[in-house]
C-alpha positions in Angstrom: 126.4 118.1 98.4 128.1 114.6 98.1 128.0 113.1 94.5 125.9 110.3 95.9 123.3 113.2 96.6 123.4 115.1 93.4 122.9 111.6 91.2 120.0 110.5 93.4 118.6 114.4 93.0 119.1 114.3 89.1 117.6 110.4 88.8 114.4 111.9 90.6 114.4 115.1 88.4 113.9 112.0 85.3 111.6 110.5 87.5 109.7 113.8 88.1 109.4 114.5 84.6 107.9 111.8 83.5 104.4 112.8 83.7 104.9 116.1 81.5 107.0 113.8 79.3 103.7 112.1 78.4 101.5 114.9 78.2 104.0 116.6 75.8 104.3 113.7 73.6 100.7 113.2 73.6 100.0 116.9 72.6 102.6 116.9 69.9 101.3 114.3 68.2 97.5 115.5 68.3 99.4 119.0 67.4 100.9 117.5 64.1 98.0 116.8 63.2 96.3 119.7 63.2 94.2 119.3 66.6 95.1 121.6 69.5 93.6 119.7 72.2 93.5 122.2 75.4 91.8 120.0 77.7 95.2 118.8 78.7 95.2 120.1 82.5 91.6 118.5 83.5 92.4 115.5 81.6 95.3 114.8 83.7 93.6 115.6 87.1 91.1 113.5 86.0 93.1 110.3 85.1 95.2 110.9 88.1 92.5 110.7 90.5 90.8 108.0 88.0 93.9 105.6 87.7 94.9 105.8 91.3 90.5 104.9 92.0 91.0 102.1 90.1 94.2 100.6 91.0 93.1 101.3 94.8 89.6 99.2 94.3 91.2 96.8 92.2 94.8 96.3 94.0 96.3 96.5 90.3 98.6 99.5 89.2 98.5 98.4 85.7 94.7 98.5 85.7 95.2 101.9 87.2 97.5 103.2 84.4 95.3 101.7 81.6 92.3 103.6 83.3 94.0 106.7 83.0 94.9 106.1 79.6 91.1 105.5 78.6 90.1 108.8 80.6 92.1 111.0 78.1 91.2 109.1 75.1 87.5 109.6 75.8 88.5 112.8 76.5 90.3 113.4 73.3 87.8 112.1 71.6 85.1 114.6 72.5 87.8 117.2 71.4 88.0 115.3 68.1 84.2 114.7 67.4 83.2 118.7 68.4 86.2 120.0 66.3 86.6 117.2 63.3 82.9 116.6 62.7 81.0 119.3 64.4 83.2 121.9 63.2 83.3 123.8 66.8 86.5 125.8 67.7 88.9 123.5 69.3 89.9 126.2 71.6 86.7 126.2 73.4 85.7 123.1 73.7 89.3 122.1 75.0 89.0 124.8 77.7 85.7 123.8 78.8 87.1 120.4 78.8 89.6 121.4 80.8 87.8 123.2 83.5 85.1 120.3 84.0 87.4 117.3 84.0 89.6 119.3 86.9 86.3 120.0 88.7 84.9 116.5 88.0 88.3 115.1 89.6 88.0 117.1 92.9 84.1 116.1 93.0 84.4 112.7 92.0 87.7 112.3 93.8 86.5 113.1 97.2 86.3 109.5 99.0 90.0 109.1 97.9 91.6 112.4 99.4 94.4 111.0 101.7 93.6 107.0 101.4 97.1 105.3 101.2 97.1 103.0 98.2 99.5 100.9 95.5 103.0 102.7 94.2 104.9 101.7 91.3 108.4 100.0 92.8 111.5 101.0 91.3 112.9 98.0 89.0 116.4 98.3 88.5 118.3 96.8 85.2 120.3 93.8 86.3 124.1 94.6 85.2 123.1 98.3 83.9 122.1 99.3 87.4 125.8 98.8 88.2 127.7 101.2 85.7 128.9 104.2 87.4 126.9 107.2 87.2 124.5 106.2 84.0 123.4 103.0 86.3 122.1 105.7 89.0 120.8 108.1 86.8 119.2 105.8 84.1 118.8 102.3 84.9 117.3 102.0 88.5 114.0 104.0 87.9 110.3 102.1 87.8 108.7 101.1 84.5 107.0 104.0 83.4 110.2 105.8 83.9 111.5 103.4 81.4 108.4 104.1 79.1 108.5 107.1 79.1 112.2 107.2 77.7 110.8 104.7 74.9 108.1 107.2 74.3 110.4 110.0 73.5 112.5 107.7 71.1 109.5 106.0 69.0 107.8 109.5 69.0 110.9 110.8 67.2 111.4 107.9 64.5 107.5 107.5 64.1 107.0 111.6 63.3 110.4 112.1 61.3 111.8 108.5 60.0 108.4 106.5 58.9 105.8 107.0 56.1 103.1 107.6 58.2 105.0 110.0 60.4 105.4 112.2 57.0 101.8 111.5 56.7 101.1 112.7 60.1 103.2 115.9 59.2 101.6 116.7 55.7 98.0 116.5 57.5 99.0 119.0 59.9 100.6 121.2 57.7 99.1 120.7 54.3 95.9 118.5 54.2 94.6 119.1 50.8 97.2 117.8 49.2 97.8 114.8 51.7 94.1 114.2 50.8 94.8 114.1 47.4 97.8 111.5 47.9 95.2 109.5 49.5 95.2 110.5 53.2 91.9 110.2 55.0 92.8 113.4 56.6 89.8 113.8 59.1 90.1 110.2 60.0 94.1 110.5 60.7 92.9 113.8 62.7 90.7 111.4 65.1 93.1 108.5 65.4 96.2 110.8 66.3 93.8 112.4 68.4 92.3 109.8 70.4 96.4 108.1 70.7 97.5 111.8 71.7 94.8 112.0 74.4 95.7 108.5 75.8 99.3 109.6 76.5 98.2 112.3 78.1 95.9 110.6 80.4 98.7 108.7 81.2 100.4 111.6 82.7 97.6 111.4 85.7 98.5 108.1 87.2 102.2 108.4 86.7 102.0 111.0 89.1 99.4 109.6 91.5 100.8 105.9 91.2 104.3 106.5 91.1 105.9 109.6 92.1 103.3 110.8 94.6 101.5 107.5 95.5 97.8 109.0 96.4 95.1 111.6 95.6 95.2 115.0 97.2 92.8 117.1 95.4 93.3 120.3 95.2 96.7 120.1 97.3 98.2 117.3 95.1 100.4 119.9 93.2 99.2 118.8 89.4 97.0 121.2 88.9 98.7 123.7 86.3 101.3 121.0 84.8 98.6 120.4 81.9 99.4 124.4 81.0 102.8 123.7 81.5 102.8 121.0 79.2 101.1 123.0 76.5 103.9 125.6 76.7 106.6 122.8 76.5 105.0 121.5 73.6 105.6 125.3 71.8 108.8 125.4 73.0 110.1 122.0 71.7 108.9 123.1 67.7 106.6 120.1 68.0 109.8 118.0 68.1 109.7 115.3 70.6 113.1 115.0 71.6 113.3 119.0 72.2 110.0 119.0 74.3 111.5 116.2 76.0 114.5 118.3 77.1 111.6 121.5 78.1 110.5 119.1 80.2 113.4 117.6 82.0 114.2 121.5 81.9 111.0 122.1 84.1 111.8 119.3 86.6 115.3 120.4 87.1 114.3 123.7 87.7 111.9 122.4 90.5 114.7 120.0 92.0 117.3 123.1 91.9 114.4 124.9 93.9 114.8 122.7 96.9 118.1 122.3 97.1 118.8 126.0 96.8 116.5 126.5 99.4 118.6 125.9 102.4 120.9 128.7 100.7 118.4 131.4 100.1 116.9 131.4 103.4 115.9 134.6 103.0 113.9 134.0 100.2 110.4 132.6 101.1 109.9 129.1 100.1 106.7 130.1 97.7 109.2 131.9 95.6 111.2 129.0 94.8 108.7 126.7 94.5 106.8 128.4 91.8 109.8 130.0 89.8 110.0 127.4 87.6 106.3 128.0 86.5 107.2 131.5 85.3 110.5 130.6 83.8 109.2 128.5 81.6 106.7 130.7 80.1 109.5 133.6 80.1 111.7 130.8 77.6 108.5 130.4 76.1 108.7 134.3 74.8 112.5 134.0 73.9 111.5 131.1 71.7 108.9 133.6 70.0 110.7 136.7 70.3 112.6 136.3 67.1 109.6 136.7 65.0 108.9 140.6 66.1 109.9 143.3 63.9 111.2 145.3 67.2 113.6 142.7 67.5 114.4 142.9 63.7 115.0 146.7 64.3 117.6 146.1 67.4 119.5 143.4 65.4 119.9 145.9 62.3 121.2 148.6 64.8 124.1 146.0 65.9 127.8 145.8 64.9 127.6 142.8 62.3 129.6 140.2 64.6 127.0 140.7 67.4 124.2 140.6 65.0 125.3 137.4 63.5 125.9 135.9 66.9 121.9 137.1 68.4 120.5 136.0 65.0 121.9 132.4 65.0 120.5 132.1 68.3 117.3 133.4 67.7 117.0 131.3 64.6 118.1 128.2 66.4 115.2 129.0 69.3 112.4 129.7 66.6 109.7 127.8 66.1 106.6 127.6 64.0 103.4 125.8 64.5 101.8 123.2 61.9 100.3 125.6 59.5 96.6 123.7 59.6 97.0 123.9 63.3 93.6 124.5 64.7 91.8 124.7 61.0 89.3 122.3 60.0 89.1 120.3 57.2 86.4 120.0 54.4 87.4 117.6 51.3 84.6 118.8 49.1 
């Protein structure tokens, strides 16, 4: 395998991770505010179909992406209304919406099955695209990939470096304290859930208008991506940069499966194609395994140097969700 082939493959990994990046950024904002949007999987499918349908009928890719964001925002608004105003279970509402949106995408998308449509073209950045290695990796992508890079940076800055971001952390961790300091907790939860939903909705057309142009229904390869994005959000510890690493890792494992297929010819191709999914679940298990009592007992029985090494590794991976995640807030 030549250097050029590897660079093209790695550049493809950055592009293939874009839908997961947007989904993870959206879910991170929503959960930081204390709302679990479990409808992600269905939202991505419905926005992929809807975004492609709008772009196909209007011959306008931008409208396709905006339509996907609108779909995501509307689904998230339902989640917010049911969980914040009606005080219903966020998990139950989100799960029902995930199934409903998935089935709607298949039903409404029948007329567009296999129809060729518009596709976002690469947009090399002058001068930067000529930089050796880095140019091929980062600066010969399409516009939506560049936007995904910016989304990671902006989300990280917003959450950890701005006053509104600190307030966002407050309504997810200690909403009562944030309320005392003047925050309208439920309104802010509405706002962040809808914004997060719009980002999740952007993941759909990022797939159907950029990665694999078109709508292929049940064989589109999108079903299940929302659940992976949810696990990556947890793996990332609700930190945009760490979550982005998880998204790129998932895309890299998918690419690696394609690369290894000619080498391991005796292994069925289906095994290498689905391997990234259980591997991400296994990674999620390791993230949380350090909190268990039996691991503490094993560590206690180890020699000092070994115990310190493993303890450091487990602490580095250990994450804790926002304290008020999924908990309704009452101002009285």
